[in-house]
BADREN-849469 format. One line per field, with one value per residue: residue number from 0; residue in three letters; chain; x, y, z of N, C-alpha, C in turn. Coordinates in nm, 3 decimals. Atoms other than C-alpha are relative to their C-alpha. Example, Ala and Ser with C-alpha at 12.3 -4.5 7.8 and 13.67 -1.06 7.14 Angstrom:
! residues 2
n [0|1]
res [ala|ser]
chain [A|A]
nx [0.089|-0.082]
ny [-0.119|-0.119]
nz [0.000|-0.006]
cax [1.230|1.367]
cay [-0.450|-0.106]
caz [0.780|0.714]
cx [0.090|-0.077]
cy [0.120|0.109]
cz [0.000|0.073]
! end
This chain:
! residues 226
n [0|1|2|3|4|5|6|7|8|9|10|11|12|13|14|15|16|17|18|19|20|21|22|23|24|25|26|27|28|29|30|31|32|33|34|35|36|37|38|39|40|41|42|43|44|45|46|47|48|49|50|51|52|53|54|55|56|57|58|59|60|61|62|63|64|65|66|67|68|69|70|71|72|73|74|75|76|77|78|79|80|81|82|83|84|85|86|87|88|89|90|91|92|93|94|95|96|97|98|99|100|101|102|103|104|105|106|107|108|109|110|111|112|113|114|115|116|117|118|119|120|121|122|123|124|125|126|127|128|129|130|131|132|133|134|135|136|137|138|139|140|141|142|143|144|145|146|147|148|149|150|151|152|153|154|155|156|157|158|159|160|161|162|163|164|165|166|167|168|169|170|171|172|173|174|175|176|177|178|179|180|181|182|183|184|185|186|187|188|189|190|191|192|193|194|195|196|197|198|199|200|201|202|203|204|205|206|207|208|209|210|211|212|213|214|215|216|217|218|219|220|221|222|223|224|225]
res [met|arg|ile|leu|leu|val|glu|asp|asp|lys|asp|ala|ala|ala|tyr|leu|val|arg|ala|leu|arg|glu|ala|gly|his|val|ala|asp|his|ala|ala|asp|gly|glu|leu|gly|gln|val|met|ala|gly|asp|gly|asn|tyr|asp|val|leu|val|val|asp|arg|met|leu|pro|lys|leu|asp|gly|leu|ser|met|ile|gly|arg|leu|arg|lys|asn|gly|leu|gln|thr|pro|ala|leu|ile|leu|ser|ala|leu|gly|gln|val|asp|asp|arg|val|val|gly|leu|arg|ala|gly|gly|asp|asp|tyr|leu|pro|lys|pro|tyr|ala|phe|thr|glu|leu|leu|ala|arg|ile|glu|ala|leu|gly|arg|arg|pro|ala|thr|ala|ala|thr|glu|thr|val|tyr|arg|val|gly|asp|leu|glu|leu|asp|arg|leu|ala|his|ser|val|lys|arg|gly|gly|lys|asp|ile|val|leu|gln|ala|arg|glu|phe|arg|leu|leu|glu|tyr|leu|met|arg|his|ala|gly|gln|val|val|thr|arg|thr|met|leu|leu|glu|asn|val|trp|asp|tyr|his|phe|asp|pro|gln|thr|asn|val|ile|asp|val|his|val|ser|arg|leu|arg|ser|lys|ile|asp|lys|gly|phe|asp|arg|pro|leu|leu|his|thr|val|arg|gly|ala|gly|tyr|met|ile|arg|asp|gly|ala|arg]
chain [A|A|A|A|A|A|A|A|A|A|A|A|A|A|A|A|A|A|A|A|A|A|A|A|A|A|A|A|A|A|A|A|A|A|A|A|A|A|A|A|A|A|A|A|A|A|A|A|A|A|A|A|A|A|A|A|A|A|A|A|A|A|A|A|A|A|A|A|A|A|A|A|A|A|A|A|A|A|A|A|A|A|A|A|A|A|A|A|A|A|A|A|A|A|A|A|A|A|A|A|A|A|A|A|A|A|A|A|A|A|A|A|A|A|A|A|A|A|A|A|A|A|A|A|A|A|A|A|A|A|A|A|A|A|A|A|A|A|A|A|A|A|A|A|A|A|A|A|A|A|A|A|A|A|A|A|A|A|A|A|A|A|A|A|A|A|A|A|A|A|A|A|A|A|A|A|A|A|A|A|A|A|A|A|A|A|A|A|A|A|A|A|A|A|A|A|A|A|A|A|A|A|A|A|A|A|A|A|A|A|A|A|A|A|A|A|A|A|A|A|A|A|A|A|A|A]
nx [-0.066|0.075|-0.071|0.057|-0.029|0.015|0.008|0.104|0.075|0.112|0.014|-0.114|0.014|0.108|-0.049|-0.102|0.062|0.076|-0.093|-0.070|0.096|0.019|-0.121|0.006|-0.052|0.087|-0.052|0.069|-0.040|-0.003|-0.006|-0.100|-0.111|0.029|0.082|-0.086|-0.088|0.081|0.039|-0.119|-0.067|0.041|-0.083|0.085|-0.016|-0.121|-0.069|0.058|-0.022|0.016|-0.028|-0.093|0.064|0.127|0.045|-0.015|-0.134|-0.051|-0.030|-0.131|0.009|0.081|-0.084|-0.104|0.057|0.026|-0.129|-0.043|0.083|-0.039|0.074|-0.087|0.077|-0.057|0.075|-0.028|0.034|0.043|-0.023|-0.027|-0.140|-0.067|-0.143|-0.083|-0.007|0.130|0.009|-0.093|0.062|0.109|-0.053|-0.066|0.104|0.057|0.068|-0.070|0.000|0.045|0.052|0.042|0.120|0.105|-0.049|0.094|0.047|-0.068|-0.128|0.033|0.038|-0.120|-0.084|0.069|-0.015|-0.141|-0.017|0.071|-0.075|-0.119|0.013|0.052|-0.099|0.033|0.117|-0.029|0.015|0.112|-0.012|-0.136|-0.019|-0.126|0.021|0.140|0.081|0.050|0.082|0.069|0.038|0.133|0.098|-0.031|-0.003|-0.130|0.005|-0.127|0.026|0.140|0.085|0.030|-0.050|0.073|-0.085|0.056|-0.043|-0.140|-0.080|-0.004|-0.092|-0.135|-0.043|-0.016|-0.127|-0.109|-0.006|-0.049|-0.145|-0.044|-0.144|-0.072|0.022|0.089|-0.030|0.111|0.032|0.074|0.134|0.071|0.037|0.079|0.114|0.072|-0.001|-0.068|-0.130|-0.078|0.011|0.079|-0.064|0.087|-0.027|0.111|-0.047|-0.029|0.128|0.065|-0.081|0.023|0.132|-0.007|-0.080|0.079|0.103|-0.050|-0.103|0.036|0.064|-0.060|-0.126|-0.118|0.035|-0.025|-0.025|-0.121|-0.054|-0.143|-0.035|-0.068|0.027|0.143|0.071|-0.008|0.082|-0.064|0.026|-0.110|-0.055|-0.127]
ny [0.084|0.033|-0.064|0.018|-0.108|0.039|-0.131|0.003|-0.126|0.025|-0.108|0.006|0.121|-0.020|-0.094|0.063|0.106|-0.066|-0.064|0.105|0.056|-0.101|0.002|0.118|0.118|0.074|-0.026|0.060|-0.064|0.072|-0.102|0.032|0.078|0.143|0.021|-0.030|0.115|0.107|-0.037|-0.007|0.129|0.079|-0.039|-0.046|-0.144|-0.045|-0.092|-0.022|-0.132|0.039|-0.098|0.059|0.016|0.070|0.083|0.146|0.035|-0.120|0.019|0.060|0.142|0.064|0.021|0.096|0.136|0.038|0.032|0.130|0.102|0.008|-0.092|-0.108|-0.111|-0.129|-0.066|-0.141|-0.032|-0.136|-0.024|-0.134|0.003|-0.024|-0.023|0.095|0.128|0.066|0.055|0.112|0.112|0.050|0.070|0.123|0.092|0.067|-0.094|-0.033|-0.146|-0.059|-0.135|-0.066|-0.083|0.002|0.020|-0.032|0.123|0.021|0.066|0.136|0.075|0.021|0.102|0.128|0.043|0.036|0.133|0.094|0.022|0.081|0.137|0.095|0.093|0.140|0.045|0.061|0.145|0.041|0.142|0.039|0.145|0.057|0.144|0.030|-0.088|-0.116|-0.098|-0.094|-0.116|-0.049|0.100|0.025|0.146|0.066|0.141|0.072|0.123|-0.002|0.013|-0.127|-0.018|-0.110|-0.078|-0.118|-0.123|-0.030|0.104|-0.030|-0.112|0.051|0.082|-0.089|-0.073|0.096|0.041|-0.114|-0.002|0.140|0.018|-0.100|0.006|-0.103|-0.014|-0.032|-0.142|-0.015|0.054|-0.087|-0.125|0.016|0.090|-0.042|-0.147|-0.045|-0.062|0.033|0.143|0.014|0.100|0.116|0.106|-0.003|0.043|0.144|0.073|-0.006|0.077|0.141|0.035|-0.003|0.116|0.122|0.001|0.007|0.102|0.130|0.093|-0.010|0.075|-0.081|-0.127|-0.124|-0.107|0.036|-0.091|-0.028|-0.027|-0.126|-0.100|-0.018|0.108|-0.003|0.097|0.035|0.137|0.092|0.003|-0.071]
nz [-0.103|-0.121|-0.111|-0.133|-0.094|-0.140|-0.065|-0.102|0.003|0.091|0.097|0.093|0.081|0.096|0.102|0.084|0.081|0.107|0.093|0.076|0.097|0.104|0.084|0.084|-0.067|-0.091|-0.135|-0.114|-0.125|-0.127|-0.105|-0.102|0.052|0.008|0.120|0.115|0.025|0.058|0.136|0.085|0.004|0.117|0.115|0.110|0.020|0.069|-0.091|-0.131|-0.059|-0.140|-0.104|-0.097|-0.130|0.021|-0.113|0.002|0.048|0.066|0.142|0.024|-0.037|0.103|0.119|-0.035|0.001|0.139|0.063|-0.052|0.064|0.141|0.087|0.044|0.055|-0.041|-0.108|-0.026|-0.137|-0.030|-0.142|-0.049|-0.042|0.128|-0.010|0.075|-0.073|0.013|0.136|0.008|-0.071|0.084|0.117|-0.045|-0.046|0.116|0.088|0.126|0.009|-0.127|0.027|-0.124|-0.001|0.104|0.135|0.107|0.062|0.128|-0.027|-0.042|0.119|0.081|-0.066|0.017|0.139|0.020|-0.058|0.085|0.126|-0.024|0.051|-0.098|-0.054|0.024|-0.074|-0.129|0.003|-0.083|-0.032|-0.035|0.000|-0.045|0.016|0.030|-0.084|0.076|-0.072|0.089|-0.082|0.034|-0.044|-0.141|-0.012|-0.004|0.035|0.018|0.073|0.041|-0.118|-0.065|-0.136|-0.063|-0.090|-0.065|0.068|-0.029|0.064|0.143|0.018|-0.028|0.114|0.116|-0.012|0.019|0.140|0.077|-0.019|0.010|0.018|-0.078|-0.144|-0.051|-0.142|-0.090|0.015|0.125|-0.020|-0.094|0.065|0.123|-0.020|-0.122|-0.007|-0.122|0.024|-0.119|-0.031|-0.123|-0.086|-0.018|0.098|0.096|0.132|-0.005|-0.005|0.131|0.096|-0.030|0.052|0.147|0.044|-0.013|0.103|0.139|0.015|-0.057|0.092|0.134|0.007|-0.032|-0.063|0.075|-0.095|-0.074|-0.100|0.016|-0.139|-0.026|0.103|0.026|0.070|0.145|0.072|0.127|0.044|-0.025|-0.134|-0.014]
cax [-0.877|-1.025|-0.931|-0.986|-1.005|-0.947|-1.056|-1.248|-1.357|-1.705|-1.718|-1.370|-1.439|-1.770|-1.604|-1.308|-1.516|-1.746|-1.453|-1.270|-1.582|-1.634|-1.276|-1.373|-1.246|-1.417|-1.385|-1.479|-1.454|-1.353|-1.395|-1.130|-0.803|-0.938|-1.206|-0.953|-0.719|-0.999|-1.116|-0.764|-0.654|-0.845|-0.610|-0.893|-0.772|-0.518|-0.431|-0.492|-0.536|-0.488|-0.521|-0.247|-0.462|-0.745|-0.960|-0.915|-0.592|-0.375|-0.288|0.080|0.004|-0.263|-0.021|0.251|0.023|-0.079|0.286|0.363|0.080|0.238|0.003|0.194|-0.089|0.054|-0.046|-0.064|-0.059|-0.253|-0.154|-0.153|0.197|0.405|0.758|1.043|1.075|0.701|0.723|1.025|0.843|0.543|0.748|0.949|0.626|0.534|0.379|0.463|0.385|0.304|0.087|0.065|-0.264|-0.401|-0.365|-0.525|-0.743|-0.571|-0.238|-0.395|-0.546|-0.216|-0.032|-0.295|-0.276|0.106|0.094|-0.158|0.079|0.357|0.431|0.241|0.452|0.467|0.148|0.146|0.203|-0.108|-0.008|0.304|0.443|0.715|0.743|0.392|0.268|0.052|-0.092|-0.348|-0.380|-0.699|-0.883|-0.729|-0.658|-0.367|-0.306|-0.030|-0.021|-0.371|-0.503|-0.678|-0.518|-0.726|-0.531|-0.632|-0.590|-0.257|-0.124|-0.216|-0.030|0.270|0.281|0.232|0.525|0.747|0.655|0.716|1.070|1.113|1.473|1.565|1.610|1.326|1.415|1.191|1.213|1.093|0.798|0.707|0.704|0.540|0.302|0.216|0.275|0.488|0.784|0.918|0.977|0.701|0.931|0.678|0.682|0.396|0.607|0.727|0.370|0.235|0.528|0.476|0.105|0.179|0.443|0.201|-0.051|0.171|0.436|0.274|0.183|0.391|0.711|0.944|0.943|0.922|0.933|1.276|1.415|1.752|1.904|2.010|1.870|1.501|1.296|1.303|1.058|1.208|1.169|1.384|1.540|1.835]
cay [1.117|0.947|1.147|1.061|1.359|1.277|1.586|1.627|1.990|1.945|2.286|2.258|1.903|1.999|2.290|2.084|1.788|2.021|2.212|1.893|1.756|2.083|2.049|1.715|1.472|1.201|1.295|1.093|1.200|1.036|1.230|1.050|0.865|0.518|0.545|0.703|0.407|0.161|0.351|0.410|0.053|-0.087|0.099|0.250|0.612|0.799|1.058|1.093|1.437|1.396|1.649|1.602|1.648|1.394|1.218|0.846|0.823|1.119|1.173|1.082|0.756|0.676|0.724|0.532|0.231|0.237|0.241|-0.053|-0.241|-0.178|0.094|0.350|0.585|0.942|1.137|1.514|1.627|1.938|2.102|2.423|2.315|2.468|2.500|2.326|2.061|1.990|1.939|1.713|1.496|1.469|1.368|1.115|0.965|0.865|1.180|1.274|1.645|1.885|2.197|2.431|2.602|2.844|2.763|2.860|2.595|2.653|2.553|2.251|2.141|2.188|1.978|1.703|1.693|1.686|1.384|1.217|1.254|1.060|0.723|0.445|0.235|-0.138|-0.311|-0.412|-0.784|-0.951|-1.319|-1.449|-1.800|-1.989|-2.350|-2.495|-2.223|-1.949|-1.634|-1.423|-1.074|-0.982|-1.305|-1.312|-1.682|-1.914|-2.255|-2.511|-2.797|-2.693|-2.730|-2.430|-2.299|-2.083|-1.804|-1.540|-1.177|-1.127|-1.460|-1.357|-1.025|-1.206|-1.459|-1.188|-0.990|-1.298|-1.397|-1.046|-1.091|-1.456|-1.573|-1.283|-1.277|-1.083|-0.948|-0.902|-0.525|-0.550|-0.764|-0.538|-0.228|-0.373|-0.640|-0.508|-0.133|-0.114|0.122|-0.025|-0.377|-0.465|-0.735|-1.013|-1.340|-1.228|-1.282|-1.627|-1.735|-1.620|-1.767|-2.099|-2.100|-2.002|-2.274|-2.539|-2.434|-2.401|-2.668|-2.943|-3.244|-3.136|-3.297|-3.002|-2.691|-2.346|-2.127|-2.127|-1.971|-1.805|-1.817|-1.480|-1.300|-1.364|-1.569|-1.661|-1.823|-2.008|-2.327|-2.615|-2.720|-2.527]
caz [-1.621|-1.316|-1.007|-0.641|-0.406|-0.039|0.154|0.480|0.423|0.271|0.104|-0.045|-0.163|-0.327|-0.507|-0.630|-0.745|-0.940|-1.093|-1.193|-1.358|-1.543|-1.669|-1.824|-1.563|-1.360|-0.993|-0.685|-0.322|0.006|0.332|0.541|0.501|0.571|0.302|0.068|0.112|0.035|-0.274|-0.407|-0.336|-0.634|-0.869|-1.072|-1.054|-1.265|-0.998|-0.624|-0.468|-0.094|0.187|0.443|0.755|0.747|1.008|1.088|0.885|0.786|0.421|0.446|0.627|0.369|0.081|0.264|0.312|-0.053|-0.158|0.073|-0.094|-0.434|-0.562|-0.767|-0.868|-0.871|-0.560|-0.517|-0.154|-0.047|0.282|0.480|0.590|0.316|0.451|0.271|0.544|0.521|0.146|0.181|0.436|0.205|-0.096|0.101|0.234|-0.121|-0.266|-0.625|-0.588|-0.305|-0.329|-0.028|0.060|-0.044|-0.411|-0.741|-0.903|-1.236|-1.080|-0.910|-1.240|-1.424|-1.166|-1.182|-1.561|-1.548|-1.315|-1.545|-1.842|-1.673|-1.833|-1.661|-1.427|-1.463|-1.356|-0.992|-0.955|-0.821|-0.817|-0.642|-0.686|-0.503|-0.612|-0.605|-0.364|-0.517|-0.358|-0.546|-0.397|-0.583|-0.509|-0.159|-0.204|-0.136|-0.290|-0.271|-0.516|-0.623|-0.267|-0.110|0.209|0.442|0.616|0.867|0.757|0.935|0.809|0.456|0.491|0.637|0.354|0.091|0.227|0.242|-0.114|-0.243|-0.110|-0.208|-0.183|0.047|0.423|0.586|0.930|1.235|1.191|0.832|0.939|1.232|1.011|0.700|0.833|1.181|1.115|1.431|1.432|1.752|1.883|2.132|2.274|2.227|2.035|1.806|1.493|1.599|1.675|1.339|1.145|1.323|1.236|0.877|0.843|0.967|0.702|0.396|0.469|0.677|0.465|0.165|0.042|0.105|0.323|0.168|0.479|0.643|0.960|0.906|1.252|1.387|1.085|1.019|0.775|0.410|0.173|-0.121|-0.319|-0.198|0.132|0.266]
cx [-0.098|0.083|-0.073|0.046|-0.027|0.012|-0.114|-0.081|-0.111|-0.012|0.112|-0.013|-0.107|0.045|0.099|-0.058|-0.076|0.094|0.075|-0.091|-0.026|0.119|0.009|0.051|-0.109|0.059|-0.088|0.058|-0.004|0.026|0.101|0.104|-0.027|-0.083|0.083|0.091|-0.077|-0.033|0.120|0.063|-0.036|0.081|-0.077|0.015|0.133|0.085|-0.077|0.033|-0.036|0.035|0.088|-0.066|-0.140|-0.041|0.024|0.138|0.053|0.048|0.133|0.000|-0.080|0.084|0.108|-0.051|-0.027|0.130|0.052|-0.076|0.025|-0.072|0.088|-0.075|0.058|-0.089|0.049|-0.049|-0.038|0.020|0.019|0.144|0.087|0.148|0.078|0.004|-0.131|-0.014|0.090|-0.059|-0.110|0.048|0.067|-0.100|-0.067|-0.077|0.082|0.008|-0.062|-0.041|-0.049|-0.130|0.038|0.063|-0.107|-0.043|0.071|0.135|-0.023|-0.031|0.121|0.089|-0.062|0.022|0.144|0.027|-0.066|0.072|0.124|-0.019|-0.048|0.111|-0.044|-0.117|0.042|-0.025|-0.111|0.005|0.147|0.008|0.139|-0.020|-0.145|-0.097|-0.039|-0.089|-0.056|-0.052|-0.143|-0.108|0.014|-0.003|0.143|-0.020|0.141|-0.031|-0.145|-0.098|-0.020|0.050|-0.069|0.091|-0.082|0.061|0.147|0.093|0.013|0.099|0.144|0.051|0.022|0.134|0.119|0.014|0.044|0.152|0.057|0.149|0.084|-0.029|-0.086|0.018|-0.126|-0.043|-0.082|-0.144|-0.082|-0.050|-0.097|-0.121|-0.083|-0.011|0.054|0.132|0.086|-0.018|-0.077|0.054|-0.095|0.037|-0.108|0.045|0.024|-0.128|-0.064|0.079|-0.022|-0.135|0.001|0.075|-0.083|-0.106|0.056|0.103|-0.042|-0.075|0.053|0.142|0.124|-0.045|0.034|0.038|0.113|0.034|0.149|0.050|0.081|-0.030|-0.149|-0.059|0.017|-0.097|0.065|-0.030|0.122|0.051|0.135|0.116]
cy [-0.028|0.050|-0.030|0.115|-0.050|0.127|0.000|0.129|-0.013|0.105|-0.004|-0.120|0.018|0.091|-0.069|-0.109|0.062|0.060|-0.104|-0.063|0.098|0.006|-0.128|-0.128|-0.071|0.015|-0.065|0.059|-0.098|0.102|-0.031|-0.093|-0.149|-0.032|0.026|-0.117|-0.113|0.031|0.000|-0.137|-0.087|0.035|0.053|0.148|0.031|0.090|0.006|0.141|-0.014|0.116|-0.065|-0.029|-0.058|-0.074|-0.148|-0.045|0.120|-0.032|-0.066|-0.149|-0.077|-0.031|-0.102|-0.143|-0.047|-0.038|-0.135|-0.114|-0.009|0.094|0.120|0.115|0.132|0.069|0.143|0.032|0.147|0.024|0.147|0.010|0.011|0.028|-0.108|-0.136|-0.077|-0.066|-0.121|-0.124|-0.062|-0.080|-0.131|-0.103|-0.073|0.091|0.029|0.151|0.054|0.143|0.063|0.080|0.140|-0.012|0.043|-0.130|-0.027|-0.069|-0.144|-0.086|-0.031|-0.108|-0.139|-0.053|-0.038|-0.139|-0.106|-0.030|-0.085|-0.140|-0.093|-0.090|-0.142|-0.043|-0.068|-0.150|-0.041|-0.147|-0.031|-0.152|-0.034|-0.150|-0.025|0.080|0.124|0.088|0.100|0.116|0.044|-0.096|-0.031|-0.151|-0.051|-0.147|-0.057|-0.135|-0.011|-0.009|0.137|0.001|0.124|0.069|0.111|0.125|0.030|-0.103|0.026|0.113|-0.045|-0.081|0.086|0.073|-0.092|-0.038|0.114|0.009|-0.141|-0.009|0.098|-0.022|0.119|0.007|0.027|0.146|0.025|-0.048|0.090|0.126|-0.020|-0.091|0.044|0.152|0.050|0.064|-0.010|-0.149|-0.015|-0.107|-0.115|-0.104|-0.005|-0.048|-0.150|-0.082|-0.002|-0.077|-0.149|-0.047|-0.004|-0.121|-0.128|-0.009|-0.018|-0.111|-0.139|-0.086|0.007|-0.055|0.081|0.132|0.119|0.115|-0.040|0.108|0.016|0.048|0.130|0.109|0.025|-0.121|0.016|-0.102|-0.023|-0.146|-0.086|0.009|0.068|-0.098]
cz [0.112|0.119|0.130|0.088|0.142|0.083|0.100|0.008|-0.106|-0.108|-0.104|-0.092|-0.107|-0.114|-0.096|-0.089|-0.117|-0.105|-0.084|-0.105|-0.113|-0.094|-0.083|0.063|0.081|0.139|0.105|0.127|0.116|0.109|0.111|-0.059|-0.014|-0.124|-0.125|-0.034|-0.067|-0.146|-0.096|-0.022|-0.119|-0.124|-0.117|-0.033|-0.067|0.090|0.132|0.046|0.148|0.094|0.106|0.134|-0.020|0.126|-0.027|-0.046|-0.077|-0.142|-0.027|0.035|-0.104|-0.123|0.029|-0.002|-0.142|-0.070|0.050|-0.065|-0.150|-0.093|-0.033|-0.065|0.047|0.102|0.017|0.141|0.011|0.149|0.031|0.051|-0.124|0.007|-0.075|0.069|-0.012|-0.137|-0.016|0.067|-0.085|-0.119|0.040|0.050|-0.116|-0.093|-0.124|-0.022|0.128|-0.029|0.130|-0.020|0.047|-0.139|-0.100|-0.066|-0.131|0.020|0.043|-0.122|-0.087|0.060|-0.013|-0.141|-0.032|0.057|-0.088|-0.130|0.021|-0.055|0.110|0.050|-0.030|0.087|0.129|-0.008|0.097|0.039|0.025|0.005|0.050|-0.002|-0.038|0.089|-0.080|0.088|-0.100|0.085|-0.026|0.048|0.149|0.029|0.000|-0.033|-0.001|-0.060|-0.041|0.116|0.065|0.144|0.058|0.102|0.065|-0.065|0.024|-0.062|-0.149|-0.028|0.020|-0.119|-0.124|0.007|-0.022|-0.147|-0.092|0.008|-0.004|-0.028|0.078|0.149|0.041|0.151|0.082|-0.016|-0.126|0.017|0.093|-0.070|-0.115|0.013|0.120|0.014|0.134|-0.041|0.126|0.023|0.130|0.094|0.035|-0.106|-0.108|-0.138|-0.001|-0.003|-0.138|-0.106|0.022|-0.055|-0.152|-0.054|0.006|-0.110|-0.141|-0.021|0.048|-0.100|-0.141|0.002|0.033|0.063|-0.091|0.093|0.094|0.103|-0.026|0.135|0.014|-0.099|-0.021|-0.068|-0.151|-0.058|-0.136|-0.030|0.026|0.142|0.004|0.011]
! end
């Protein structure tokens, strides 16, 4: 199996990588949560082994972001926090297993191999289409009617989230939490501004609008006028 270890303790990481390779696996290492998210985001690993306390981005936040982006690679959380409540928080954050420290390598290996034997989940969708609008996550491109549309990074994330929920009302709270990573309302018009800019890029000059405002509720992207 291909295993990504996300661990900031250099000695522990070196030991685990060596032991995993000796057990016949391919093991790579990331020393912080931000790098771990980037490396795991390509979907090239069979199992993620993630320390809970990491610099730059903690392990639970890293896993949570990967899950929001559609990555379902099994994740085993390692942590010195081993109480029941700690384990529950870790599992609810998107972890598939939770192993408190200290642990025996044989148990760690058995848990990794058990996660690796789970049936593969459906492949993550990488291309979204609504009418003649197409968004390709891997190529980071957007086209409508075959015409390339250039979006800023936040506009791309906004459109991706809307297209993932095509035909559904998306509320301000949903956008704040999933596009801006806010867990509170900053009481600004940041969403309205970005939606307006996005609408001008994907709808202006085309025969029908795709991005609709649902008054009092939020926004919806769908094919056809309301």
